[in-house]
N, C-alpha and C positions, 0 to 999 in steps of 0.2 A: 067210565074208565079214568077220567081225570080226577074225579072225586076219590076213588080208591087209591090212586097214586098219591094224592095229597094227604090222605089219612095215613098211608104207610110212611110218608115223609115225616108227618107229625109224630108218629109212634117211634120212629127211628131216632130222631134228633131231639134231645131234651132242650127245653127253653122255648119251643114253639107253643104259644098259648092258644091259638085258634087258626081256623082256615075259613075262607069265604069263597063262594062261587056266585058270580053275579052275571045275569043274562042281560046283555047290553041291548038286545032288541026289544025285550018286553019290559025291561026295567025292574025285573023281579030278582030277589035274592034266592038263588036256587038252593043254597046250603050255607049254613053258618053254625059253628059250635060255640059261639060266644054267648055268654049269659046276657050281656047287654049289647045290642046291635046298633047303639046310637052312632058309634064311630065307623060303621060300615061304609065302604066307599059309596059316595053319592054319584048320581048320574052326571058325568062330565066327559068331555072329550079327552080320553087318556092316550098317552103315547105308548111306545113299545114296552118301556120298563122305567119305573121310577121308584124311589124310596121315600115314604112319607113317615118320618119319625121312626117308630118301631114296626112299621108295616111295609112289606115288600109286595108290590103289585105287578102283574104281568098280563097282557092281553091274551085272549084265547081265540085262535083262528080256526074256523071250520070251513072247508072247501074254499080256502083262500080268502074268506071274509072274516073280518073281526066280529066275533059273535059274543064274547063275554070277557069277564075279568076274573082272574084268580088272585086271591089275596092270602098272604101268610103273615100272621101277627107274631112278633117276637117279644120275648121278655128281655128287654134291654138290660135290666139290672142283673139278670142271671148271666148273660154273656159278658157283661163288664166284670162281674166277679170272677167268672172263669178266666177271662183274659188277665185280670190282675193276679190270679193264682198262678197262671202259666208264666207270667212275667216274673213273679216272685220265685218260682221254681228255677227259671232260667238264671235269675240274678244269683240265687243261692248256688246253683251249679257253677256259674262263672266265678263266684267268690271262692268256692271250694277248689276249683281247678286252678285258679290264680295262686291260692295259698300253696297248693301242692306243687305247682311249677316253681314258685318262689323257694319252697323248701328244697326241692330237687336241685334247683340252680345253686342254692347256698351250699348244699352237700357237694355237688360237682365242682364248684369253685374252690371249696376247701381241699378236695382231693387233688384238683389240678394245681392249686397253690402249693400243696405239699410236694407234688410231683416235680414242680419247677423249682421251688425254693430249696428243696433238699439238695439237689445237685449243685445249685448255685452256691449254697453254703459250703459244700465240699470243695468247689472250685476256689472260693474265697480262702478257706482254710489251707488248701494246698498252695495257693499263692503266698500266703503268709509263711508257710514252711520253706518255700523256695526262697523268699526274701531273707529268711534267717540262715540260709546256706545249706538247708537239707535238700540237696539236689537229687537225691534218690527217691523223692516223694512221688507216689503214683496215686491217681484218683480212680477209684473203682466205680464206674458208672456204665451199666450194660445196656442202656436204652439206645435205640437206633435213630432217635430224632436229632434235632439240631444241638440239643444239650449234650447228647452222647458224642456227636461229632466234635463239639468244642472240647469235651473231656479228652477225646483221643488226640486232638491237636495239642492240648495242654501237656499230656503225657509225653508226646513226641518232643515238645519244646523242652520239657524237663530233662529228657534223655540227651538232647543236643547240648543243653547247658552242662550236664554232667560230663559229656564228652569234651566240651570246651574247657571245663575246669581241669580235666585230666590232661588235655593237651597243654593247657597253661602251665601245669606243674612240670610236665615233661620239657616244655620250652624253657622254663626257668632253670631247670636242671641242665639242659643242653647249653643254654647261654652261659650259665655259671661255669660249666666245663670248658666251653669255648673261650671264655675270657680268663678264667683262673689258670688253666694249664699253660697257655703261652706266656701270660704275665708272670707266673711263678718261675718259668724257665728263664725269662728275660731278667727278672729280678735276681735269681740265683747266680746267673753268669755275670751280671753286672757287679754284684757284690764280690764275686770271686776275683774279677779283674781289678776292682778298686782296692780290695784288701791285700791281695797277694799277686798283683799284676807283675811285679818284678820277678817273682819266683815261678810263675807259670810258664811252661815251655811254649815255644812258638806254635807248635802243632795244636796244643790244647787251646791256646788263644784263638787260633783260626777256627777251631771247632766251636768254641763259645760264640764267636762272632757270627758264624754260619747259623747256629741255633737261634741266636737273637734275631737274625734277619728272617729266618723261616717263621719264627713265632710272630714277628711283626707282620709278615705277609699274611699269615693265618688270621690275625686280628683284622687286618685291612680287608681281607676277603669276606670275613663275617660281616663287617660293617657295610661293605658293598652289597652283600645279599640282603641285609635288612633294608637298606635304602632302595634297592631295586624292587623289593616286594611292596614297599610303601608307594613307590611311583606307579607300579602296576595297579595297585588298589585305587589310587587317585586318578588313573588314566593319563599319567604324565610321563610314561616311558618314552624315551627318545629313540625313534626308529628312523634310520636314514637308509631308505631303500634305493637300490640301484640294480641294473642287470648284472647277474653274476652266474658263474658256473659252480654248482654245488659240489661237483667232483673234486675241485681244487681244495675246498674247505675240508671235505672228508679226508683227503690225503694229508692236509696240514695237521688235523687232529690226530690221525694215526701216528704221524711222525712225532708229535708232541708227547703222546702217551706211551710210545713204544719202549722207552727205557723202563718205565714202571711195569709194563707188561712183561718185558724180558726178565725183570727181577722176580716177578711172581710166576715165571714160566707159563705165561698165557699168550696164545697166538692172537695177533691183531690182523684182521683181513678186511679188504674192501670188496664190495660186490656192486658195481655200478653198471647199469645197462648202457650200451652205446647210444641208444636213441633217447637218452634222458635229456630233455630240453633245459635251457637255462631258466633260472628263477629270478623273480623280482623281490629282493630281500636285502636286509642289512646283514652282511656276511659276518661282522663281528658278533652281533647278537645271536645269529644262527650257530656260529662257532661256540658261543657260550652254552647253547642248548646241547650241541653234540658233545662238548667236553663234560657237561653235567651227566648226560645219559651214559656215555662211555666210562666216565669215572665211577659211576654207580655200578656199572657192569663189572669193572675191574675189582671193585670192593667185594662183590658177592659171587664172583666166579672163582672156583677152586683152582689150584695148581693143575696145569695140563689142559685147562679149558680153552675155549675159543670165543672170541668176540668179533662180530662182523658188522661193519658199517656199510650201508648200501643205499642206493637211490634208483628209482625207476619211475616212468610215467604212471600216474595214479589212475585208478578205474574211473574216477570223476574227471571229466575233460577239463583241461585248464589248470591242472595241479600236478605237482611232482610229489611222490611219496618217498620219504627218507626213513630209514630204520636203523636201530642198533639192536643186534641179536646177541644173546649170550647163552652159555651152557651152565649157568649158575644154579642157585638153589630155588629160583622161582619165587613167586609171591602167593601167599595164601588167598584163596578165593574171596574170603570175607574182607580182605584188605584192598582188593582191586578198586573198589568204588571210592576210596578215600585217600589214596596215596598222593593225589594231586592237590589235596588241601594244604593250606599253610600249616606248618609245624607238625604235620602228620608223618609218621614213619610206620612201616609194617613191622610186625613182630620180629621178622628175620633181620630187619635193619637194626633193631634195638639190641639184638644178640650178637651182631657181628663184631669181630675184633678190630681194634684200632679206633681212630676218632669217630665219634657217633654222628656228628653233624647236627643241624638244627631242624631238618625237615623243610627247608625253604627251597631247595634246588629244583624239585619237580614243579612246585607252584610257580617259580620264576620261569621255568621252561614253558609251562602252559601259557603264562601271560605273554611271553615273547612270541610264541607261535600264533596265538589268537590275535595278537596285534598285527600280524602279517596277513590275517584273513584265513589262516589254516586251522587245523585241529590236531590234537595229540591224544593218543590212547595207548593202551598196553594189552597184549595178549600174553598170558602166562599160565603155566600149570605148575603147581607147587612141586618142587623136586626135579623139574625138567627144564628149567631156564625160562627166560622172558624175552619178549620182543617189544620194544617201544617204537611206535610209529608216529610221524607227524608229517603234515602236508604243507606245501608252499605253493603260491600261485606261479604259474608259468609266465616267463617274460616274453613279450612279443618282439623285443629287440635283441640283437646279437651282442653278447657281453664282450668287453675288451679283455684280451689276454693279460693276466697279471705280469708285472715286470719282475724279472728274476733278480734276486738279491745278489749283490756283488760278493 
């Protein structure tokens, strides 16, 4: 059985040159297919398994007793050549695979390089156009990766720059109007008084002086607005807070603007809840906010309309909500998000009759309110009027009653 197994083993695997069976008890070679048996295993005390050159030997156990030795002779050169061939094939495969991977890597890197560098070139080109003043430049990149996000931010930046450029032009025009109109009036009336002062009737002299005074006040107010917005931007707005009753300031503003409202046949009303607590604020600055909001309402409310100034406890505990409601033309929805920006005006504001203003009033009002720790916002439906709200912190102390003027 062992002999047949070894023969089958020899016939199955090339490179086996011979097989030997050795009877350890009798010292006889039971079988060998070597032509020369000089190198057949000699009688010696063998171990379980060892390798002698190109011969592999193993003991044979029968009934638990070591009875013989089986030998398999290998052609070492044959296997070394096969191993060398296998190594060569593996080396060639590794070389081919490495070259293929290198080629694929180069191709992928070129594709990725083109995918990355092309949008970057577009961004560089767009930046150059923006630097040359072509603010309408848009970059067409449709990818959803970081480059696409950068392109989207770039387009948004270009759009904001275009808006700022438009605002700048409008501001320059507004400033030119604000400066040129009163200066022209002042210069004209001064020339009149200098050249023909003796011939001008007293009533016309008085009117000229009143116009000069009004124009000077208009210039002074414009300069004050510009300085205020600069202080707000720098965080240097002077706020002198103290306990005060907001209802008194609302009444003062109504009394101040009532002559203008009567001239335009507009009703000015107050709506102050009795439980409205005192606030901790700078009344002069809050009055500036109320005058600004109410003045805008007067400008955009038609004859026969109503403007209401009111105050009540806010839904947020610790704050008082103040509002100015009008029945004017309202604000277009697309303009609601930008009317508090510096130098911004809604389309309706630009089309209104009379002085156009510079678009600083609402930005100043926002800065004053936020410096008090409150917030300001607007609710408006175009064609149905607007309501401007702002909040002020509640005062925990009882305000002193204002002294009556003599």
